[in-house]
VOPAGU-2260 file (C-alpha; in pm, 1 decimal, decimal comma):
REM VOPAGU-2260
SITE   aa  ch    i         X         Y         Z
SITE  MET   A    0     901,6    -118,8    -288,5
SITE  LYS   A    1     592,7    -319,5    -198,8
SITE  HIS   A    2     490,7    -472,7    -552,0
SITE  LEU   A    3     874,5    -625,0    -565,6
SITE  VAL   A    4     860,2    -843,4    -295,5
SITE  ALA   A    5     818,8   -1176,2    -443,2
SITE  LEU   A    6     488,4   -1337,9    -475,8
SITE  PHE   A    7     577,6   -1635,3    -310,7
SITE  ILE   A    8     543,2   -1469,5      50,0
SITE  SER   A    9     194,9   -1370,3     -71,0
SITE  ILE   A   10     102,1   -1694,8    -149,6
SITE  ALA   A   11     243,2   -1870,1     135,3
SITE  CYS   A   12     107,3   -1629,9     395,7
SITE  TYR   A   13    -225,3   -1705,9     219,3
SITE  LEU   A   14    -213,7   -2047,1     248,5
SITE  THR   A   15     -99,5   -2192,6     566,8
SITE  SER   A   16    -257,8   -1890,1     805,2
SITE  ASP   A   17    -555,3   -1710,3     880,0
SITE  ILE   A   18    -628,2   -1363,3     773,2
SITE  SER   A   19    -490,2   -1167,7    1039,7
SITE  LEU   A   20    -609,1    -837,4    1197,7
SITE  LEU   A   21    -299,3    -621,0    1244,3
SITE  SER   A   22    -212,1    -262,3    1292,2
SITE  ALA   A   23    -165,2     -41,1     922,3
SITE  GLN   A   24    -158,1    -270,3     627,8
SITE  GLU   A   25    -257,2    -244,3     296,6
SITE  LEU   A   26    -547,0     -57,9     228,7
SITE  ASN   A   27    -599,4     312,4     308,9
SITE  CYS   A   28    -988,8     250,6     276,2
SITE  ASN   A   29   -1233,5     505,3     358,0
SITE  VAL   A   30   -1568,0     373,3     476,6
SITE  GLN   A   31   -1923,2     558,3     437,1
SITE  ILE   A   32   -2238,0     411,8     517,0
SITE  LEU   A   33   -2584,1     605,4     349,0
SITE  SER   A   34   -2916,3     488,2     418,7
SITE  PRO   A   35   -3185,0     742,7     247,7
SITE  THR   A   36   -3510,5     527,9     247,4
SITE  ILE   A   37   -3429,7     393,9     619,1
SITE  GLN   A   38   -3567,1     556,7     923,6
SITE  GLY   A   39   -3532,0     524,4    1310,3
SITE  THR   A   40   -3265,1     575,8    1516,7
SITE  THR   A   41   -3234,3     249,1    1605,0
SITE  GLU   A   42   -3145,2     184,4    1282,3
SITE  LYS   A   43   -2873,5     471,2    1244,0
SITE  LYS   A   44   -2694,2     356,6    1525,6
SITE  ILE   A   45   -2661,1       3,2    1399,2
SITE  PHE   A   46   -2491,0     188,2    1068,1
SITE  GLU   A   47   -2227,5     360,6    1263,5
SITE  THR   A   48   -2162,7      94,8    1420,3
SITE  LEU   A   49   -2154,8    -115,3    1114,9
SITE  GLN   A   50   -1921,3     152,4     949,9
SITE  LEU   A   51   -1673,3     140,7    1232,7
SITE  ALA   A   52   -1652,4    -222,7    1202,8
SITE  ILE   A   53   -1612,0    -232,7     834,3
SITE  SER   A   54   -1329,0      34,5     847,0
SITE  GLU   A   55   -1167,7    -107,6    1106,8
SITE  PHE   A   56   -1176,8    -491,2     895,5
SITE  MET   A   57   -1033,2    -319,2     600,9
SITE  ASN   A   58    -762,6    -137,2     714,8
SITE  ASN   A   59    -680,3    -367,3     984,6
SITE  THR   A   60    -671,7    -730,1     822,7
SITE  ARG   A   61    -359,1    -792,9     625,0
SITE  TRP   A   62    -438,5    -918,4     315,9
SITE  THR   A   63     -95,2   -1007,5     158,0
SITE  GLY   A   64     224,5   -1111,6     299,5
SITE  ASP   A   65     417,2    -789,6     144,3
SITE  GLN   A   66     536,2    -505,3     427,0
SITE  PHE   A   67     373,0    -162,8     335,9
SITE  LYS   A   68     439,7     182,0     493,1
SITE  GLN   A   69     174,7     443,9     596,4
SITE  GLU   A   70     228,7     620,7     259,1
SITE  GLU   A   71     238,8     317,9      11,0
SITE  ARG   A   72     -98,8     214,7     131,9
SITE  ILE   A   73    -381,9     188,3    -125,3
SITE  THR   A   74    -620,6     484,1    -114,9
SITE  CYS   A   75    -979,8     333,5    -202,2
SITE  ASN   A   76   -1311,2     441,5    -116,0
SITE  LEU   A   77   -1631,5     230,7     -37,7
SITE  THR   A   78   -2004,7     395,3     -36,2
SITE  ILE   A   79   -2268,9     162,1      87,0
SITE  THR   A   80   -2632,8     294,9      16,2
SITE  ILE   A   81   -2886,7      57,1     257,6
SITE  ASN   A   82   -3209,8      78,2      69,1
SITE  ASP   A   83   -3387,7    -193,5     205,6
SITE  LYS   A   84   -3413,0    -367,2     613,4
SITE  LEU   A   85   -3544,7    -707,7     517,9
SITE  SER   A   86   -3544,4    -820,4     878,3
SITE  SER   A   87   -3385,1    -722,2    1233,5
SITE  ASP   A   88   -3025,5    -845,1    1070,0
SITE  GLU   A   89   -3089,0    -843,2     711,0
SITE  PHE   A   90   -3017,5    -509,7     457,2
SITE  LYS   A   91   -2984,9    -497,0     114,3
SITE  GLY   A   92   -2875,2    -220,7    -108,2
SITE  SER   A   93   -2540,4    -128,2    -327,3
SITE  MET   A   94   -2182,2     -70,2    -275,2
SITE  GLN   A   95   -1962,7     162,7    -480,0
SITE  ILE   A   96   -1573,9      99,9    -481,5
SITE  GLN   A   97   -1326,9     273,3    -577,9
SITE  SER   A   98    -904,8     299,9    -561,9
SITE  SER   A   99    -650,7     482,0    -694,2
SITE  ARG   A  100    -279,8     483,9    -724,1
SITE  PRO   A  101     -36,5     781,3    -712,3
SITE  VAL   A  102     154,1     904,0   -1008,4
SITE  PHE   A  103     544,4     921,3    -996,8
SITE  LYS   A  104     679,6    1281,4    -836,8
SITE  THR   A  105     314,6    1424,4    -869,7
SITE  SER   A  106       8,5    1487,7    -599,7
SITE  TYR   A  107    -186,8    1310,6    -860,8
SITE  ASN   A  108    -392,9     999,3    -772,6
SITE  SER   A  109    -475,5     816,3   -1069,9
SITE  LEU   A  110    -841,8     634,4   -1026,7
SITE  VAL   A  111    -783,0     290,3   -1143,2
SITE  PHE   A  112   -1074,1     106,4   -1023,1
SITE  ASN   A  113   -1418,5     222,9    -994,7
SITE  HIS   A  114   -1720,0      17,8    -978,6
SITE  ASN   A  115   -2099,3     -20,6    -858,8
SITE  ASP   A  116   -2207,8    -371,4    -661,4
SITE  VAL   A  117   -2589,4    -332,0    -730,5
SITE  ASP   A  118   -2613,2    -726,6    -540,0
SITE  PHE   A  119   -2500,8    -642,5    -181,0
SITE  GLN   A  120   -2727,9    -819,4      57,8
SITE  PHE   A  121   -2598,2    -907,8     461,2
SITE  LYS   A  122   -2682,4    -987,6     784,3
SITE  TYR   A  123   -2546,8    -794,7    1059,8
SITE  LEU   A  124   -2628,7    -759,9    1462,6
SITE  GLU   A  125   -2455,2    -438,2    1582,3
SITE  TYR   A  126   -2104,7    -499,1    1804,1
SITE  GLN   A  127   -2098,1    -860,3    1637,3
SITE  PRO   A  128   -1764,3    -912,0    1526,5
SITE  LEU   A  129   -1675,3    -946,4    1150,6
SITE  GLU   A  130   -1510,7   -1264,6    1090,2
SITE  PHE   A  131   -1344,7   -1417,7     761,5
SITE  SER   A  132   -1192,1   -1738,9     637,9
SITE  LYS   A  133   -1013,9   -1795,5     336,3
SITE  THR   A  134   -1160,8   -2168,4     350,0
SITE  SER   A  135   -1510,8   -2127,3     388,5
SITE  HIS   A  136   -1799,8   -1840,8     343,9
SITE  LEU   A  137   -1883,9   -1724,9     709,6
SITE  SER   A  138   -2120,7   -1425,7     619,8
SITE  ASN   A  139   -2222,5   -1239,3     263,4
SITE  LEU   A  140   -2071,0    -885,0     427,4
SITE  THR   A  141   -1694,1   -1009,2     492,4
SITE  SER   A  142   -1682,8   -1221,6     184,9
SITE  VAL   A  143   -1806,8    -957,9     -23,8
SITE  LEU   A  144   -1557,2    -703,6     154,8
SITE  ALA   A  145   -1271,5    -916,5     104,6
SITE  PHE   A  146   -1359,9    -975,6    -234,9
SITE  TYR   A  147   -1346,1    -618,3    -315,3
SITE  ALA   A  148    -992,3    -609,4    -110,6
SITE  TYR   A  149    -862,7    -859,1    -278,1
SITE  MET   A  150    -951,7    -687,1    -638,8
SITE  ILE   A  151    -830,1    -348,2    -547,9
SITE  ILE   A  152    -506,3    -477,9    -454,4
SITE  GLY   A  153    -522,5    -691,4    -796,1
SITE  ILE   A  154    -578,9    -399,3   -1001,7
SITE  ASP   A  155    -317,8    -177,0    -825,8
SITE  TYR   A  156     -30,7    -473,2    -855,3
SITE  ASP   A  157     -96,1    -498,6   -1216,1
SITE  THR   A  158     -50,9    -144,5   -1280,7
SITE  PHE   A  159     304,5    -115,5   -1104,9
SITE  SER   A  160     410,6    -502,2   -1285,6
SITE  PRO   A  161     317,4    -720,0   -1567,8
SITE  GLU   A  162      -9,6    -961,7   -1416,7
SITE  GLY   A  163     172,2    -849,9   -1064,1
SITE  GLY   A  164    -163,8    -864,9    -933,5
SITE  THR   A  165    -289,0   -1282,9   -1059,2
SITE  PRO   A  166    -258,0   -1392,3    -686,7
SITE  TYR   A  167    -471,6   -1161,2    -525,3
SITE  PHE   A  168    -694,9   -1210,6    -847,9
SITE  GLN   A  169    -686,9   -1612,8    -740,7
SITE  PHE   A  170    -804,8   -1541,3    -409,7
SITE  ALA   A  171   -1053,7   -1378,1    -488,9
SITE  GLN   A  172   -1164,0   -1663,1    -731,8
SITE  THR   A  173   -1139,3   -1854,9    -422,6
SITE  ILE   A  174   -1415,9   -1641,9    -207,7
SITE  VAL   A  175   -1638,7   -1690,8    -522,3
SITE  ASN   A  176   -1569,1   -2040,1    -556,8
SITE  ASN   A  177   -1658,5   -2055,3    -161,4
SITE  ALA   A  178   -1979,3   -1891,2    -202,1
SITE  GLN   A  179   -2193,2   -2094,4    -474,9
SITE  ASN   A  180   -2400,8   -2226,9    -208,9
SITE  VAL   A  181   -2520,8   -1906,4     -77,6
SITE  PRO   A  182   -2857,1   -1796,5    -151,7
SITE  GLU   A  183   -2731,1   -1382,0    -192,3
SITE  LYS   A  184   -2659,8   -1285,6    -526,0
SITE  GLY   A  185   -2356,3   -1175,8    -707,6
SITE  TRP   A  186   -2125,1   -1468,8    -697,6
SITE  LYS   A  187   -2282,0   -1758,5    -979,4
SITE  ALA   A  188   -2227,3   -1736,8   -1372,0
SITE  PHE   A  189   -2601,5   -1768,4   -1466,2
SITE  GLU   A  190   -2698,9   -1504,2   -1285,9
SITE  GLY   A  191   -2582,5   -1237,4   -1539,9
SITE  GLN   A  192   -2276,6   -1113,0   -1694,2
SITE  LYS   A  193   -2197,5    -822,6   -1462,2
SITE  ASN   A  194   -2111,5    -941,9   -1156,5
SITE  ARG   A  195   -1851,8   -1063,8    -883,5
SITE  TYR   A  196   -1804,5   -1421,0   -1074,2
SITE  TRP   A  197   -1751,3   -1268,5   -1422,6
SITE  MET   A  198   -1528,7    -977,4   -1223,9
SITE  VAL   A  199   -1229,3   -1207,6   -1132,6
SITE  THR   A  200   -1334,2   -1471,2   -1407,7
SITE  ASN   A  201   -1282,1   -1253,9   -1644,0
SITE  MET   A  202    -952,6   -1095,2   -1492,2
SITE  LEU   A  203    -751,8   -1435,4   -1539,1
SITE  ASP   A  204    -880,6   -1514,8   -1865,9
SITE  GLY   A  205    -616,7   -1470,2   -2136,5
SITE  VAL   A  206    -881,8   -1296,7   -2356,1
SITE  PHE   A  207    -850,8   -1024,6   -2108,4
SITE  LYS   A  208    -532,9    -977,9   -2094,8
SITE  PRO   A  209    -479,8    -742,8   -2294,0
SITE  ILE   A  210    -664,4    -480,1   -2000,7
SITE  ARG   A  211    -358,5    -584,3   -1797,7
SITE  GLU   A  212     -96,3    -521,4   -1998,3
SITE  CYS   A  213    -262,2    -185,9   -2050,6
SITE  ASN   A  214    -319,2    -112,8   -1714,9
SITE  TYR   A  215      48,9    -201,4   -1673,3
SITE  LYS   A  216     202,2       5,6   -1929,8
SITE  TYR   A  217     -27,7     319,4   -1905,8
SITE  HIS   A  218      80,8     403,7   -1582,0
SITE  ARG   A  219     393,7     299,5   -1536,0
SITE  LEU   A  220     551,5     284,4   -1815,9
SITE  GLY   A  221     292,8     633,7   -1915,7
SITE  LEU   A  222     124,9     816,3   -1643,0
SITE  ASP   A  223     471,7     773,6   -1475,6
SITE  ILE   A  224     729,8     940,0   -1693,2
SITE  MET   A  225     495,1    1211,1   -1784,2
SITE  GLN   A  226     655,9    1479,7   -1494,9
SITE  GLN   A  227     998,5    1393,1   -1682,1
SITE  ASP   A  228     811,6    1413,2   -2036,9
SITE  LEU   A  229     523,9    1488,4   -2066,5
SITE  THR   A  230     523,4    1408,7   -2439,0
SITE  SER   A  231     670,5    1067,6   -2482,7
SITE  GLY   A  232     451,0     929,6   -2138,5
SITE  ARG   A  233     136,0    1020,5   -2306,7
SITE  SER   A  234     261,0     842,0   -2634,3
SITE  VAL   A  235     292,2     509,5   -2435,3
SITE  ALA   A  236     -38,8     575,5   -2268,0
SITE  ALA   A  237    -156,5     587,9   -2638,2
SITE  ASP   A  238     -10,6     298,0   -2747,2
SITE  ALA   A  239    -114,5     112,7   -2457,8
SITE  LEU   A  240    -486,8     212,2   -2511,4
SITE  LEU   A  241    -460,2      41,0   -2830,0
SITE  LEU   A  242    -431,8    -285,9   -2679,7
SITE  LEU   A  243    -770,7    -271,7   -2541,4
SITE  LYS   A  244    -888,0    -285,5   -2994,5
SITE  LYS   A  245    -779,4    -680,9   -2913,6
SITE  VAL   A  246   -1006,4    -701,8   -2613,4
SITE  HIS   A  247   -1331,9    -513,3   -2817,5
SITE  ASN   A  248   -1228,7    -781,1   -3132,0
SITE  ASP   A  249   -1255,2   -1088,8   -2955,5
SITE  LYS   A  250   -1518,1    -988,8   -2656,3
SITE  PRO   A  251   -1665,2    -646,7   -2769,9
SITE  LEU   A  252   -1909,2    -448,7   -2543,9
SITE  SER   A  253   -1745,0    -697,0   -2233,3
SITE  PHE   A  254   -1831,7    -606,0   -1863,4
SITE  THR   A  255   -1458,5    -621,7   -1770,6
SITE  MET   A  256   -1377,8    -318,5   -2064,0
SITE  GLN   A  257   -1699,1     -96,7   -1899,4
SITE  VAL   A  258   -1563,3    -178,2   -1542,4
SITE  TYR   A  259   -1198,4     -46,6   -1686,3
SITE  PHE   A  260   -1359,9     255,4   -1849,6
SITE  GLN   A  261   -1577,5     313,3   -1536,3
SITE  GLY   A  262   -1253,3     368,4   -1406,7
SITE  LYS   A  263   -1036,5     535,6   -1665,2
SITE  ALA   A  264   -1280,4     753,7   -1915,7
SITE  ASP   A  265   -1280,7    1105,3   -1753,9
SITE  GLU   A  266    -869,8    1079,7   -1718,6
SITE  ILE   A  267    -824,2     976,6   -2017,2
SITE  VAL   A  268   -1026,9    1267,2   -2210,8
SITE  ASN   A  269    -862,5    1504,7   -1983,2
SITE  LEU   A  270    -537,1    1375,0   -2078,6
SITE  PHE   A  271    -534,8    1364,4   -2453,3
SITE  SER   A  272    -777,6    1667,1   -2471,3
SITE  GLN   A  273    -408,6    1851,5   -2434,2
SITE  SER   A  274    -270,3    1626,6   -2738,0
SITE  PHE   A  275    -178,8    1700,0   -3055,5
SITE  PRO   A  276    -410,6    1688,2   -3297,4
SITE  ASP   A  277    -326,2    1379,5   -3483,2
SITE  GLU   A  278    -294,1    1194,4   -3165,8
SITE  LYS   A  279    -642,8    1383,7   -3056,2
SITE  THR   A  280    -803,6    1203,9   -3379,1
SITE  LYS   A  281    -649,2     886,1   -3334,2
SITE  ILE   A  282    -744,8     851,6   -2949,0
SITE  MET   A  283   -1096,0     934,0   -3056,9
SITE  ASN   A  284   -1133,9     753,7   -3345,7
SITE  LEU   A  285   -1047,4     405,8   -3137,3
SITE  LEU   A  286   -1217,8     486,8   -2791,0
SITE  ASN   A  287   -1538,8     590,1   -3012,2
SITE  GLU   A  288   -1492,5     225,4   -3199,8
SITE  ILE   A  289   -1405,4      21,1   -2861,3
SITE  ASP   A  290   -1621,1     210,2   -2622,0
SITE  PRO   A  291   -1934,3     415,7   -2818,1
SITE  GLY   A  292   -2132,1     420,3   -2452,5
SITE  ASN   A  293   -1932,4     680,6   -2383,7
SITE  GLY   A  294   -1886,2     875,7   -2728,1
SITE  ILE   A  295   -2011,3    1194,9   -2540,0
SITE  LYS   A  296   -1710,8    1203,9   -2320,7
SITE  TRP   A  297   -1497,7    1089,5   -2603,3
SITE  GLN   A  298   -1622,0    1436,2   -2823,0
SITE  LYS   A  299   -1433,2    1628,8   -2513,6
SITE  ILE   A  300   -1093,9    1573,7   -2624,8
SITE  MET   A  301   -1114,4    1746,4   -2975,7
SITE  ALA   A  302   -1382,1    2017,8   -2823,0
SITE  ASN   A  303    -977,6    2180,0   -2674,9
Protein backbone atom coordinates (compact mmCIF):
# COMPACT_ATOMS: atom_id res chain seq x y z
CA MET A 1 0.00 0.00 0.00
CA LYS A 2 1.27 3.44 -0.97
CA HIS A 3 0.59 4.97 2.45
CA LEU A 4 2.48 2.28 4.37
CA VAL A 5 5.82 2.83 2.65
CA ALA A 6 8.29 4.25 5.13
CA LEU A 7 8.22 8.03 5.24
CA PHE A 8 12.02 8.04 5.44
CA ILE A 9 12.13 7.03 1.77
CA SER A 10 10.16 10.13 0.81
CA ILE A 11 12.32 12.38 2.96
CA ALA A 12 15.56 10.95 1.63
CA CYS A 13 14.40 11.27 -1.96
CA TYR A 14 13.33 14.84 -1.40
CA LEU A 15 16.53 15.92 0.34
CA THR A 16 19.06 14.26 -1.93
CA SER A 17 17.74 14.84 -5.44
CA ASP A 18 15.89 17.37 -7.51
CA ILE A 19 12.21 16.88 -8.22
CA SER A 20 12.14 14.70 -11.31
CA LEU A 21 9.66 14.33 -14.14
CA LEU A 22 8.71 10.71 -14.69
CA SER A 23 5.75 8.75 -15.94
CA ALA A 24 2.58 8.09 -13.91
CA GLN A 25 3.20 9.34 -10.42
CA GLU A 26 1.14 10.32 -7.37
CA LEU A 27 -1.46 12.66 -8.84
CA ASN A 28 -4.27 12.18 -11.31
CA CYS A 29 -4.87 15.89 -11.81
CA ASN A 30 -7.43 17.39 -14.16
CA VAL A 31 -6.53 20.97 -15.12
CA GLN A 32 -8.86 23.56 -16.60
CA ILE A 33 -8.04 27.19 -17.43
CA LEU A 34 -10.84 29.73 -17.83
CA SER A 35 -10.40 33.30 -19.06
CA PRO A 36 -13.88 34.85 -19.22
CA THR A 37 -12.74 38.48 -19.23
CA ILE A 38 -9.79 38.19 -21.61
CA GLN A 39 -10.32 38.46 -25.36
CA GLY A 40 -8.07 37.61 -28.27
CA THR A 41 -7.08 34.41 -30.02
CA THR A 42 -3.40 34.83 -29.06
CA GLU A 43 -4.16 34.76 -25.36
CA LYS A 44 -6.56 31.84 -25.76
CA LYS A 45 -3.83 29.89 -27.54
CA ILE A 46 -1.36 30.63 -24.74
CA PHE A 47 -3.85 29.42 -22.14
CA GLU A 48 -4.35 26.17 -24.04
CA THR A 49 -0.60 25.60 -24.04
CA LEU A 50 -0.38 26.54 -20.36
CA GLN A 51 -3.17 24.14 -19.44
CA LEU A 52 -1.29 21.25 -21.04
CA ALA A 53 1.98 22.31 -19.40
CA ILE A 54 0.40 22.48 -15.93
CA SER A 55 -1.27 19.11 -16.42
CA GLU A 56 2.04 17.52 -17.34
CA PHE A 57 3.81 19.23 -14.44
CA MET A 58 1.28 18.05 -11.85
CA ASN A 59 0.85 14.52 -13.20
CA ASN A 60 4.38 13.65 -14.29
CA THR A 61 6.38 15.05 -11.38
CA ARG A 62 7.46 12.55 -8.78
CA TRP A 63 6.46 14.29 -5.55
CA THR A 64 7.27 11.50 -3.07
CA GLY A 65 9.51 8.47 -2.79
CA ASP A 66 6.56 6.07 -2.72
CA GLN A 67 5.44 3.81 -5.55
CA PHE A 68 1.92 4.32 -6.83
CA LYS A 69 -0.14 2.06 -9.04
CA GLN A 70 -2.21 3.77 -11.71
CA GLU A 71 -5.43 3.20 -9.75
CA GLU A 72 -3.86 4.54 -6.53
CA ARG A 73 -3.13 8.00 -7.87
CA ILE A 74 -4.82 10.83 -5.98
CA THR A 75 -7.72 12.33 -7.91
CA CYS A 76 -7.62 16.13 -7.92
CA ASN A 77 -8.80 19.11 -9.95
CA LEU A 78 -7.30 22.53 -10.59
CA THR A 79 -9.57 25.16 -12.10
CA ILE A 80 -7.65 28.32 -12.89
CA THR A 81 -9.61 31.47 -13.71
CA ILE A 82 -7.54 34.22 -15.27
CA ASN A 83 -9.15 37.62 -14.77
CA ASP A 84 -6.41 40.09 -15.69
CA LYS A 85 -3.52 40.31 -18.13
CA LEU A 86 -0.97 42.54 -16.40
CA SER A 87 1.61 42.45 -19.20
CA SER A 88 2.50 40.35 -22.22
CA ASP A 89 3.60 37.49 -19.97
CA GLU A 90 2.02 38.19 -16.56
CA PHE A 91 -1.46 37.17 -15.44
CA LYS A 92 -3.64 37.37 -12.35
CA GLY A 93 -6.59 35.32 -11.22
CA SER A 94 -7.63 32.54 -8.86
CA MET A 95 -7.26 28.79 -8.56
CA GLN A 96 -9.80 26.32 -7.20
CA ILE A 97 -8.15 23.20 -5.79
CA GLN A 98 -10.08 20.02 -5.04
CA SER A 99 -8.97 16.51 -4.15
CA SER A 100 -10.75 13.34 -3.11
CA ARG A 101 -9.98 9.83 -1.89
CA PRO A 102 -11.83 6.57 -2.53
CA VAL A 103 -13.90 4.90 0.16
CA PHE A 104 -13.01 1.25 0.76
CA LYS A 105 -15.03 -1.29 -1.27
CA THR A 106 -17.26 1.37 -2.85
CA SER A 107 -17.27 3.49 -6.01
CA TYR A 108 -17.67 6.63 -3.88
CA ASN A 109 -14.95 9.28 -3.72
CA SER A 110 -14.92 11.49 -0.62
CA LEU A 111 -13.98 15.13 -1.17
CA VAL A 112 -11.23 15.96 1.32
CA PHE A 113 -9.86 19.31 0.12
CA ASN A 114 -11.69 22.19 -1.52
CA HIS A 115 -10.10 25.64 -1.55
CA ASN A 116 -10.14 28.74 -3.73
CA ASP A 117 -6.82 30.61 -3.78
CA VAL A 118 -7.58 34.17 -4.85
CA ASP A 119 -3.96 35.39 -4.77
CA PHE A 120 -2.71 33.69 -7.92
CA GLN A 121 -0.38 35.87 -9.98
CA PHE A 122 2.24 34.45 -12.30
CA LYS A 123 4.38 34.93 -15.40
CA TYR A 124 4.30 32.58 -18.37
CA LEU A 125 5.65 32.66 -21.92
CA GLU A 126 4.17 30.16 -24.34
CA TYR A 127 6.16 26.90 -24.46
CA GLN A 128 8.26 28.03 -21.52
CA PRO A 129 9.34 24.96 -19.50
CA LEU A 130 7.83 24.78 -16.02
CA GLU A 131 10.81 24.45 -13.68
CA PHE A 132 10.69 23.89 -9.95
CA SER A 133 13.40 23.61 -7.32
CA LYS A 134 13.05 22.46 -3.74
CA THR A 135 15.81 24.80 -2.63
CA SER A 136 14.80 28.10 -4.25
CA HIS A 137 11.86 30.02 -5.67
CA LEU A 138 12.19 29.88 -9.47
CA SER A 139 8.72 31.11 -10.42
CA ASN A 140 5.46 31.88 -8.69
CA LEU A 141 3.60 29.57 -11.07
CA THR A 142 5.54 26.42 -10.23
CA SER A 143 5.88 27.28 -6.54
CA VAL A 144 2.10 27.64 -6.16
CA LEU A 145 1.49 24.42 -8.10
CA ALA A 146 4.07 22.49 -6.06
CA PHE A 147 2.70 23.90 -2.81
CA TYR A 148 -0.77 22.57 -3.56
CA ALA A 149 0.59 19.26 -4.84
CA TYR A 150 2.13 18.71 -1.42
CA MET A 151 -0.98 19.93 0.41
CA ILE A 152 -3.11 17.48 -1.61
CA ILE A 153 -0.72 14.62 -0.87
CA GLY A 154 -0.39 15.54 2.81
CA ILE A 155 -4.13 15.68 3.39
CA ASP A 156 -4.62 12.41 1.49
CA TYR A 157 -1.97 10.64 3.57
CA ASP A 158 -3.53 11.99 6.77
CA THR A 159 -6.76 10.17 5.90
CA PHE A 160 -4.95 6.84 5.67
CA SER A 161 -2.61 6.97 8.67
CA PRO A 162 -2.33 9.18 11.79
CA GLU A 163 -0.45 12.34 10.78
CA GLY A 164 0.83 10.51 7.72
CA GLY A 165 0.97 13.74 5.75
CA THR A 166 3.53 15.48 7.98
CA PRO A 167 6.56 15.20 5.61
CA TYR A 168 4.52 16.66 2.74
CA PHE A 169 3.23 19.56 4.81
CA GLN A 170 6.86 20.19 5.74
CA PHE A 171 7.78 20.25 2.04
CA ALA A 172 4.95 22.73 1.44
CA GLN A 173 6.27 24.85 4.30
CA THR A 174 9.73 24.88 2.69
CA ILE A 175 8.15 26.27 -0.48
CA VAL A 176 6.54 29.00 1.62
CA ASN A 177 9.87 29.81 3.27
CA ASN A 178 11.58 30.05 -0.13
CA ALA A 179 8.99 32.61 -1.27
CA GLN A 180 9.30 35.11 1.57
CA ASN A 181 11.05 37.74 -0.57
CA VAL A 182 8.88 37.53 -3.70
CA PRO A 183 6.48 40.35 -4.65
CA GLU A 184 3.47 38.12 -5.31
CA LYS A 185 0.89 37.72 -2.56
CA GLY A 186 -0.07 34.61 -0.65
CA TRP A 187 3.21 33.63 0.99
CA LYS A 188 3.62 35.93 3.99
CA ALA A 189 2.10 35.92 7.47
CA PHE A 190 1.32 39.65 7.56
CA GLU A 191 -0.67 39.61 4.30
CA GLY A 192 -3.73 38.07 5.94
CA GLN A 193 -4.99 35.05 7.84
CA LYS A 194 -6.28 33.12 4.81
CA ASN A 195 -3.33 32.43 2.59
CA ARG A 196 -0.77 29.70 1.85
CA TYR A 197 1.45 30.69 4.74
CA TRP A 198 -1.27 30.12 7.32
CA MET A 199 -2.70 27.08 5.56
CA VAL A 200 0.44 25.01 6.01
CA THR A 201 1.60 26.67 9.24
CA ASN A 202 -1.66 25.72 10.91
CA MET A 203 -1.51 22.15 9.62
CA LEU A 204 1.81 21.72 11.44
CA ASP A 205 0.67 23.54 14.59
CA GLY A 206 -0.27 21.33 17.56
CA VAL A 207 -3.39 23.44 18.18
CA PHE A 208 -4.84 22.09 14.93
CA LYS A 209 -3.77 18.49 15.49
CA PRO A 210 -7.39 17.41 16.28
CA ILE A 211 -8.36 18.29 12.68
CA ARG A 212 -5.75 15.87 11.39
CA GLU A 213 -6.84 13.22 13.91
CA CYS A 214 -10.42 13.78 12.76
CA ASN A 215 -9.38 13.35 9.13
CA TYR A 216 -7.90 9.94 9.90
CA LYS A 217 -10.68 8.62 12.11
CA TYR A 218 -13.51 10.02 10.00
CA HIS A 219 -12.19 8.47 6.78
CA ARG A 220 -10.15 5.39 7.66
CA LEU A 221 -12.10 4.20 10.72
CA GLY A 222 -15.47 5.65 9.74
CA LEU A 223 -16.23 5.88 6.03
CA ASP A 224 -14.02 2.93 5.11
CA ILE A 225 -16.05 0.48 7.22
CA MET A 226 -19.50 1.73 6.24
CA GLN A 227 -19.92 -0.72 3.39
CA GLN A 228 -19.53 -3.47 5.98
CA ASP A 229 -21.27 -1.77 8.94
CA LEU A 230 -23.05 1.49 8.17
CA THR A 231 -24.20 2.24 11.72
CA SER A 232 -20.82 1.64 13.35
CA GLY A 233 -18.96 3.56 10.66
CA ARG A 234 -21.26 6.54 10.97
CA SER A 235 -20.89 6.47 14.76
CA VAL A 236 -17.10 6.58 14.45
CA ALA A 237 -17.40 9.47 11.98
CA ALA A 238 -19.58 11.33 14.49
CA ASP A 239 -17.04 10.78 17.26
CA ALA A 240 -14.30 12.02 14.94
CA LEU A 241 -16.17 15.27 14.32
CA LEU A 242 -16.38 15.83 18.07
CA LEU A 243 -12.60 16.28 18.03
CA LEU A 244 -13.09 19.54 16.15
CA LYS A 245 -14.69 21.16 19.18
CA LYS A 246 -11.30 21.50 20.86
CA VAL A 247 -9.95 23.39 17.85
CA HIS A 248 -12.99 25.66 17.91
CA ASN A 249 -12.49 26.34 21.61
CA ASP A 250 -8.83 27.24 21.08
CA LYS A 251 -9.16 29.01 17.72
CA PRO A 252 -12.81 29.88 17.00
CA LEU A 253 -13.74 30.46 13.35
CA SER A 254 -10.20 29.68 12.21
CA PHE A 255 -9.18 29.58 8.56
CA THR A 256 -8.17 25.92 8.86
CA MET A 257 -11.60 24.92 10.13
CA GLN A 258 -13.20 26.86 7.29
CA VAL A 259 -11.04 24.99 4.77
CA TYR A 260 -12.02 21.69 6.40
CA PHE A 261 -15.74 22.34 6.08
CA GLN A 262 -15.41 23.66 2.53
CA GLY A 263 -14.46 20.11 1.67
CA LYS A 264 -16.66 18.12 4.02
CA ALA A 265 -19.91 20.06 4.72
CA ASP A 266 -22.08 18.58 1.96
CA GLU A 267 -20.91 15.05 2.67
CA ILE A 268 -21.55 15.43 6.40
CA VAL A 269 -25.12 16.58 5.69
CA ASN A 270 -25.75 13.60 3.39
CA LEU A 271 -24.19 11.18 5.84
CA PHE A 272 -26.08 12.20 8.97
CA SER A 273 -29.42 13.10 7.39
CA GLN A 274 -29.98 9.32 7.24
CA SER A 275 -28.98 8.77 10.85
CA PHE A 276 -30.99 8.15 14.05
CA PRO A 277 -32.76 11.13 15.66
CA ASP A 278 -30.47 11.35 18.70
CA GLU A 279 -27.33 11.18 16.55
CA LYS A 280 -28.76 13.81 14.20
CA THR A 281 -29.42 16.14 17.11
CA LYS A 282 -25.97 15.63 18.61
CA ILE A 283 -24.19 16.29 15.31
CA MET A 284 -26.31 19.28 14.34
CA ASN A 285 -25.77 20.92 17.73
CA LEU A 286 -22.02 20.38 17.41
CA LEU A 287 -21.86 21.73 13.86
CA ASN A 288 -23.93 24.80 14.65
CA GLU A 289 -21.51 25.58 17.46
CA ILE A 290 -18.21 25.05 15.64
CA ASP A 291 -19.21 26.12 12.13
CA PRO A 292 -22.16 28.54 12.34
CA GLY A 293 -21.45 29.87 8.85
CA ASN A 294 -22.94 26.70 7.38
CA GLY A 295 -26.01 26.82 9.62
CA ILE A 296 -28.47 26.58 6.72
CA LYS A 297 -26.75 23.42 5.51
CA TRP A 298 -26.77 21.86 8.97
CA GLN A 299 -30.55 22.32 9.17
CA LYS A 300 -30.89 19.84 6.31
CA ILE A 301 -29.66 17.07 8.62
CA MET A 302 -32.96 17.25 10.50
CA ALA A 303 -35.10 17.73 7.40
CA ASN A 304 -35.24 14.06 6.46
